[in-house]
N, CA, C and O atoms as a GROMACS GRO file, in nm:
protein
  352
    1MET      N    1   8.256   8.196   8.195
    1MET     CA    2   8.381   8.234   8.247
    1MET      C    3   8.392   8.256   8.437
    1MET      O    4   8.384   8.357   8.508
    2THR      N    5   8.410   8.139   8.461
    2THR     CA    6   8.399   8.083   8.592
    2THR      C    7   8.450   8.201   8.750
    2THR      O    8   8.530   8.295   8.756
    3PHE      N    9   8.369   8.145   8.843
    3PHE     CA   10   8.427   8.286   8.951
    3PHE      C   11   8.604   8.274   8.930
    3PHE      O   12   8.676   8.369   8.897
    4LYS      N   13   8.660   8.104   8.962
    4LYS     CA   14   8.799   8.103   9.010
    4LYS      C   15   8.889   8.136   8.874
    4LYS      O   16   9.009   8.164   8.870
    5ALA      N   17   8.787   8.122   8.752
    5ALA     CA   18   8.884   8.164   8.657
    5ALA      C   19   8.883   8.319   8.590
    5ALA      O   20   8.917   8.341   8.474
    6LEU      N   21   8.840   8.416   8.683
    6LEU     CA   22   8.798   8.582   8.631
    6LEU      C   23   8.942   8.592   8.813
    6LEU      O   24   9.019   8.688   8.819
    7GLY      N   25   8.943   8.491   8.920
    7GLY     CA   26   9.007   8.559   9.009
    7GLY      C   27   9.143   8.541   8.927
    7GLY      O   28   9.222   8.631   8.898
    8SER      N   29   9.154   8.400   8.896
    8SER     CA   30   9.325   8.393   8.842
    8SER      C   31   9.342   8.500   8.741
    8SER      O   32   9.445   8.568   8.741
    9SER      N   33   9.250   8.521   8.655
    9SER     CA   34   9.309   8.564   8.553
    9SER      C   35   9.329   8.724   8.655
    9SER      O   36   9.445   8.764   8.646
   10GLY      N   37   9.271   8.782   8.713
   10GLY     CA   38   9.323   8.936   8.765
   10GLY      C   39   9.483   8.921   8.810
   10GLY      O   40   9.564   9.012   8.789
   11TYR      N   41   9.536   8.737   8.903
   11TYR     CA   42   9.609   8.725   8.906
   11TYR      C   43   9.754   8.757   8.829
   11TYR      O   44   9.866   8.800   8.858
   12VAL      N   45   9.661   8.695   8.683
   12VAL     CA   46   9.820   8.693   8.631
   12VAL      C   47   9.846   8.842   8.555
   12VAL      O   48   9.946   8.884   8.497
   13ALA      N   49   9.714   8.904   8.580
   13ALA     CA   50   9.743   9.001   8.558
   13ALA      C   51   9.844   9.094   8.627
   13ALA      O   52   9.926   9.162   8.566
   14VAL      N   53   9.832   9.089   8.732
   14VAL     CA   54   9.972   9.157   8.850
   14VAL      C   55  10.144   9.071   8.769
   14VAL      O   56  10.258   9.115   8.777
   15MET      N   57  10.096   8.941   8.698
   15MET     CA   58  10.228   8.873   8.710
   15MET      C   59  10.255   8.995   8.514
   15MET      O   60  10.346   9.073   8.485
   16VAL      N   61  10.188   8.973   8.469
   16VAL     CA   62  10.216   9.083   8.360
   16VAL      C   63  10.275   9.187   8.387
   16VAL      O   64  10.363   9.234   8.315
   17LEU      N   65  10.218   9.258   8.535
   17LEU     CA   66  10.263   9.387   8.538
   17LEU      C   67  10.422   9.384   8.582
   17LEU      O   68  10.516   9.464   8.574
   18ALA      N   69  10.408   9.279   8.621
   18ALA     CA   70  10.556   9.233   8.686
   18ALA      C   71  10.672   9.209   8.586
   18ALA      O   72  10.788   9.218   8.628
   19LEU      N   73  10.641   9.169   8.416
   19LEU     CA   74  10.720   9.110   8.358
   19LEU      C   75  10.748   9.198   8.263
   19LEU      O   76  10.818   9.177   8.164
   20TYR      N   77  10.670   9.343   8.301
   20TYR     CA   78  10.599   9.465   8.235
   20TYR      C   79  10.731   9.572   8.298
   20TYR      O   80  10.799   9.642   8.223
   21ILE      N   81  10.748   9.567   8.437
   21ILE     CA   82  10.820   9.627   8.487
   21ILE      C   83  10.978   9.574   8.462
   21ILE      O   84  11.066   9.657   8.488
   22ASN      N   85  11.019   9.443   8.415
   22ASN     CA   86  11.131   9.402   8.432
   22ASN      C   87  11.165   9.462   8.276
   22ASN      O   88  11.274   9.518   8.269
   23ASP      N   89  11.090   9.459   8.160
   23ASP     CA   90  11.116   9.451   7.997
   23ASP      C   91  11.252   9.563   8.042
   23ASP      O   92  11.276   9.598   8.157
   24LEU      N   93  11.314   9.597   7.944
   24LEU     CA   94  11.446   9.701   7.964
   24LEU      C   95  11.349   9.820   7.851
   24LEU      O   96  11.401   9.931   7.855
   25SER      N   97  11.255   9.815   7.780
   25SER     CA   98  11.175   9.904   7.708
   25SER      C   99  11.132   9.990   7.830
   25SER      O  100  11.180  10.103   7.823
   26THR      N  101  11.093   9.978   7.886
   26THR     CA  102  11.021   9.993   8.051
   26THR      C  103  11.136  10.123   8.107
   26THR      O  104  11.115  10.239   8.141
   27SER      N  105  11.264  10.040   8.098
   27SER     CA  106  11.369  10.128   8.140
   27SER      C  107  11.370  10.281   8.117
   27SER      O  108  11.372  10.375   8.197
   28ALA      N  109  11.366  10.274   7.962
   28ALA     CA  110  11.350  10.414   7.855
   28ALA      C  111  11.250  10.465   7.875
   28ALA      O  112  11.255  10.583   7.840
   29LEU      N  113  11.138  10.431   7.922
   29LEU     CA  114  11.036  10.483   7.954
   29LEU      C  115  11.002  10.616   8.074
   29LEU      O  116  10.967  10.734   8.070
   30TYR      N  117  11.044  10.495   8.197
   30TYR     CA  118  11.034  10.586   8.305
   30TYR      C  119  11.151  10.588   8.375
   30TYR      O  120  11.231  10.495   8.384
   31HIS      N  121  11.159  10.711   8.431
   31HIS     CA  122  11.288  10.753   8.508
   31HIS      C  123  11.344  10.691   8.620
   31HIS      O  124  11.466  10.676   8.630
   32HIS      N  125  11.236  10.642   8.736
   32HIS     CA  126  11.202  10.516   8.785
   32HIS      C  127  11.129  10.425   8.815
   32HIS      O  128  11.036  10.440   8.894
   33PRO      N  129  11.154  10.324   8.762
   33PRO     CA  130  11.107  10.204   8.651
   33PRO      C  131  11.101  10.146   8.869
   33PRO      O  132  10.988  10.135   8.917
   34GLU      N  133  11.152  10.136   8.908
   34GLU     CA  134  11.160  10.026   9.031
   34GLU      C  135  11.048  10.053   9.144
   34GLU      O  136  11.049   9.983   9.246
   35VAL      N  137  10.925  10.181   9.124
   35VAL     CA  138  10.901  10.238   9.166
   35VAL      C  139  10.756  10.189   9.185
   35VAL      O  140  10.678  10.180   9.280
   36ILE      N  141  10.753  10.157   9.025
   36ILE     CA  142  10.609  10.105   8.945
   36ILE      C  143  10.634   9.947   9.121
   36ILE      O  144  10.533   9.938   9.191
   37TRP      N  145  10.712   9.888   9.147
   37TRP     CA  146  10.666   9.724   9.191
   37TRP      C  147  10.567   9.791   9.249
   37TRP      O  148  10.454   9.760   9.210
   38LEU      N  149  10.577   9.897   9.353
   38LEU     CA  150  10.447   9.931   9.445
   38LEU      C  151  10.363   9.912   9.390
   38LEU      O  152  10.281   9.869   9.470
   39ALA      N  153  10.296   9.917   9.239
   39ALA     CA  154  10.155   9.894   9.201
   39ALA      C  155  10.150   9.756   9.229
   39ALA      O  156  10.035   9.719   9.255
   40CYS      N  157  10.223   9.680   9.232
   40CYS     CA  158  10.205   9.513   9.247
   40CYS      C  159  10.148   9.490   9.330
   40CYS      O  160  10.056   9.420   9.289
   41PRO      N  161  10.134   9.513   9.512
   41PRO     CA  162  10.052   9.503   9.593
   41PRO      C  163   9.881   9.567   9.606
   41PRO      O  164   9.770   9.544   9.654
   42LEU      N  165   9.979   9.690   9.500
   42LEU     CA  166   9.813   9.734   9.564
   42LEU      C  167   9.668   9.696   9.411
   42LEU      O  168   9.550   9.727   9.401
   43LEU      N  169   9.769   9.613   9.316
   43LEU     CA  170   9.653   9.569   9.200
   43LEU      C  171   9.612   9.439   9.232
   43LEU      O  172   9.519   9.377   9.180
   44LEU      N  173   9.717   9.385   9.356
   44LEU     CA  174   9.664   9.229   9.433
   44LEU      C  175   9.550   9.257   9.492
   44LEU      O  176   9.444   9.199   9.466
   45LEU      N  177   9.571   9.394   9.620
   45LEU     CA  178   9.461   9.434   9.691
   45LEU      C  179   9.379   9.394   9.672
   45LEU      O  180   9.303   9.317   9.731
   46TRP      N  181   9.380   9.477   9.521
   46TRP     CA  182   9.215   9.527   9.505
   46TRP      C  183   9.175   9.428   9.409
   46TRP      O  184   9.060   9.438   9.367
   47ILE      N  185   9.254   9.328   9.362
   47ILE     CA  186   9.150   9.225   9.288
   47ILE      C  187   9.116   9.105   9.380
   47ILE      O  188   9.022   9.031   9.348
   48THR      N  189   9.210   9.076   9.527
   48THR     CA  190   9.127   8.974   9.634
   48THR      C  191   9.059   9.087   9.676
   48THR      O  192   8.943   9.058   9.646
   49ARG      N  193   9.056   9.212   9.734
   49ARG     CA  194   8.894   9.214   9.793
   49ARG      C  195   8.841   9.248   9.715
   49ARG      O  196   8.746   9.309   9.766
   50VAL      N  197   8.831   9.254   9.578
   50VAL     CA  198   8.662   9.190   9.473
   50VAL      C  199   8.635   9.079   9.468
   50VAL      O  200   8.520   9.036   9.468
   51TRP      N  201   8.761   8.996   9.463
   51TRP     CA  202   8.707   8.842   9.449
   51TRP      C  203   8.618   8.799   9.580
   51TRP      O  204   8.516   8.732   9.572
   52MET      N  205   8.681   8.856   9.721
   52MET     CA  206   8.623   8.847   9.844
   52MET      C  207   8.500   8.848   9.895
   52MET      O  208   8.436   8.778   9.974
   53LEU      N  209   8.464   9.032   9.773
   53LEU     CA  210   8.350   9.050   9.863
   53LEU      C  211   8.192   8.986   9.700
   53LEU      O  212   8.069   8.989   9.691
   54THR      N  213   8.317   8.939   9.607
   54THR     CA  214   8.191   8.838   9.522
   54THR      C  215   8.188   8.768   9.575
   54THR      O  216   8.072   8.778   9.615
   55HIS      N  217   8.250   8.637   9.648
   55HIS     CA  218   8.229   8.516   9.685
   55HIS      C  219   8.128   8.550   9.789
   55HIS      O  220   8.038   8.469   9.809
   56ARG      N  221   8.135   8.693   9.879
   56ARG     CA  222   8.026   8.676   9.980
   56ARG      C  223   7.894   8.734   9.914
   56ARG      O  224   7.792   8.772   9.971
   57GLY      N  225   7.911   8.732   9.839
   57GLY     CA  226   7.752   8.768   9.727
   57GLY      C  227   7.709   8.965   9.790
   57GLY      O  228   7.602   9.022   9.813
   58LEU      N  229   7.844   9.007   9.795
   58LEU     CA  230   7.841   9.138   9.832
   58LEU      C  231   7.808   9.284   9.724
   58LEU      O  232   7.764   9.400   9.730
   59MET      N  233   7.869   9.173   9.615
   59MET     CA  234   7.905   9.257   9.511
   59MET      C  235   7.730   9.238   9.420
   59MET      O  236   7.671   9.131   9.430
   60HIS      N  237   7.669   9.356   9.338
   60HIS     CA  238   7.561   9.375   9.255
   60HIS      C  239   7.565   9.405   9.096
   60HIS      O  240   7.492   9.366   9.005
   61ASP      N  241   7.686   9.497   9.099
   61ASP     CA  242   7.734   9.510   8.983
   61ASP      C  243   7.836   9.478   8.909
   61ASP      O  244   7.918   9.407   8.967
   62ASP      N  245   7.864   9.510   8.781
   62ASP     CA  246   7.991   9.547   8.724
   62ASP      C  247   8.103   9.571   8.764
   62ASP      O  248   8.120   9.685   8.805
   63PRO      N  249   8.219   9.478   8.768
   63PRO     CA  250   8.302   9.526   8.845
   63PRO      C  251   8.410   9.694   8.804
   63PRO      O  252   8.497   9.747   8.873
   64VAL      N  253   8.367   9.724   8.698
   64VAL     CA  254   8.382   9.868   8.666
   64VAL      C  255   8.312   9.962   8.714
   64VAL      O  256   8.370  10.061   8.757
   65VAL      N  257   8.127   9.953   8.720
   65VAL     CA  258   8.047   9.986   8.807
   65VAL      C  259   8.115   9.991   8.946
   65VAL      O  260   8.152  10.093   9.004
   66PHE      N  261   8.128   9.841   8.996
   66PHE     CA  262   8.141   9.868   9.170
   66PHE      C  263   8.276   9.950   9.161
   66PHE      O  264   8.276  10.032   9.253
   67ALA      N  265   8.360   9.956   9.106
   67ALA     CA  266   8.486   9.977   9.120
   67ALA      C  267   8.430  10.204   9.109
   67ALA      O  268   8.446  10.275   9.208
   68ILE      N  269   8.382  10.253   8.994
   68ILE     CA  270   8.396  10.366   9.023
   68ILE      C  271   8.273  10.406   9.142
   68ILE      O  272   8.267  10.526   9.167
   69ARG      N  273   8.190  10.330   9.205
   69ARG     CA  274   8.156  10.348   9.319
   69ARG      C  275   8.211  10.328   9.434
   69ARG      O  276   8.165  10.384   9.533
   70ASP      N  277   8.285  10.270   9.439
   70ASP     CA  278   8.354  10.202   9.546
   70ASP      C  279   8.483  10.340   9.608
   70ASP      O  280   8.584  10.370   9.544
   71ARG      N  281   8.445  10.400   9.733
   71ARG     CA  282   8.547  10.461   9.768
   71ARG      C  283   8.732  10.407   9.804
   71ARG      O  284   8.838  10.470   9.816
   72VAL      N  285   8.681  10.222   9.812
   72VAL     CA  286   8.804  10.163   9.873
   72VAL      C  287   8.897  10.202   9.757
   72VAL      O  288   9.006  10.258   9.756
   73SER      N  289   8.786  10.133   9.623
   73SER     CA  290   8.852  10.126   9.494
   73SER      C  291   8.907  10.260   9.460
   73SER      O  292   9.024  10.294   9.441
   74LEU      N  293   8.833  10.304   9.459
   74LEU     CA  294   8.897  10.455   9.407
   74LEU      C  295   9.016  10.519   9.502
   74LEU      O  296   9.078  10.616   9.457
   75ILE      N  297   9.047  10.472   9.617
   75ILE     CA  298   9.181  10.521   9.648
   75ILE      C  299   9.264  10.479   9.623
   75ILE      O  300   9.371  10.540   9.623
   76ILE      N  301   9.248  10.331   9.583
   76ILE     CA  302   9.394  10.242   9.574
   76ILE      C  303   9.392  10.265   9.393
   76ILE      O  304   9.497  10.245   9.331
   77GLY      N  305   9.218  10.325   9.290
   77GLY     CA  306   9.287  10.364   9.181
   77GLY      C  307   9.402  10.456   9.171
   77GLY      O  308   9.501  10.422   9.108
   78ALA      N  309   9.393  10.568   9.230
   78ALA     CA  310   9.454  10.731   9.250
   78ALA      C  311   9.606  10.638   9.283
   78ALA      O  312   9.697  10.642   9.200
   79LEU      N  313   9.620  10.550   9.420
   79LEU     CA  314   9.748  10.551   9.489
   79LEU      C  315   9.837  10.474   9.352
   79LEU      O  316   9.958  10.492   9.336
   80PHE      N  317   9.731  10.367   9.241
   80PHE     CA  318   9.821  10.280   9.171
   80PHE      C  319   9.896  10.384   9.022
   80PHE      O  320  10.000  10.368   8.958
   81GLY      N  321   9.756  10.518   9.009
   81GLY     CA  322   9.789  10.626   8.977
   81GLY      C  323   9.921  10.726   9.018
   81GLY      O  324  10.002  10.751   8.929
   82LEU      N  325   9.933  10.758   9.095
   82LEU     CA  326  10.029  10.758   9.200
   82LEU      C  327  10.135  10.690   9.177
   82LEU      O  328  10.220  10.726   9.096
   83VAL      N  329  10.142  10.590   9.243
   83VAL     CA  330  10.288  10.518   9.196
   83VAL      C  331  10.388  10.593   9.023
   83VAL      O  332  10.497  10.647   9.007
   84PHE      N  333  10.260  10.548   8.918
   84PHE     CA  334  10.268  10.534   8.782
   84PHE      C  335  10.362  10.711   8.759
   84PHE      O  336  10.467  10.736   8.699
   85TRP      N  337  10.301  10.768   8.808
   85TRP     CA  338  10.308  10.944   8.870
   85TRP      C  339  10.496  10.967   8.855
   85TRP      O  340  10.580  11.024   8.786
   86VAL      N  341  10.486  10.893   8.954
   86VAL     CA  342  10.588  10.895   9.055
   86VAL      C  343  10.764  10.848   8.941
   86VAL      O  344  10.875  10.901   8.933
   87ALA      N  345  10.696  10.725   8.875
   87ALA     CA  346  10.792  10.668   8.803
   87ALA      C  347  10.829  10.690   8.723
   87ALA      O  348  10.917  10.628   8.665
   88THR      N  349  10.742  10.847   8.667
   88THR     CA  350  10.795  10.916   8.514
   88THR      C  351  10.930  10.971   8.592
   88THR      O  352  11.016  11.034   8.531
   0.00000   0.00000   0.00000
């Protein structure tokens, strides 16, 4: 997979999340499904950040290993989890 394909697939993941939020079954799972919209910019931020760091040659690990070791990624991940917790 090329560098651009990886970034594009990440942005498609944000679109899939938006489609998930708009699905009728999501309303049945969450008391406040509209709160999940806050997860979209968080995911966009993380994907764009990882893409830019990779482009600049600053990522030397697998993205999962990078996310586990990176403080900003951990904060974004915690906020992402918090969004879904608040939506329940």
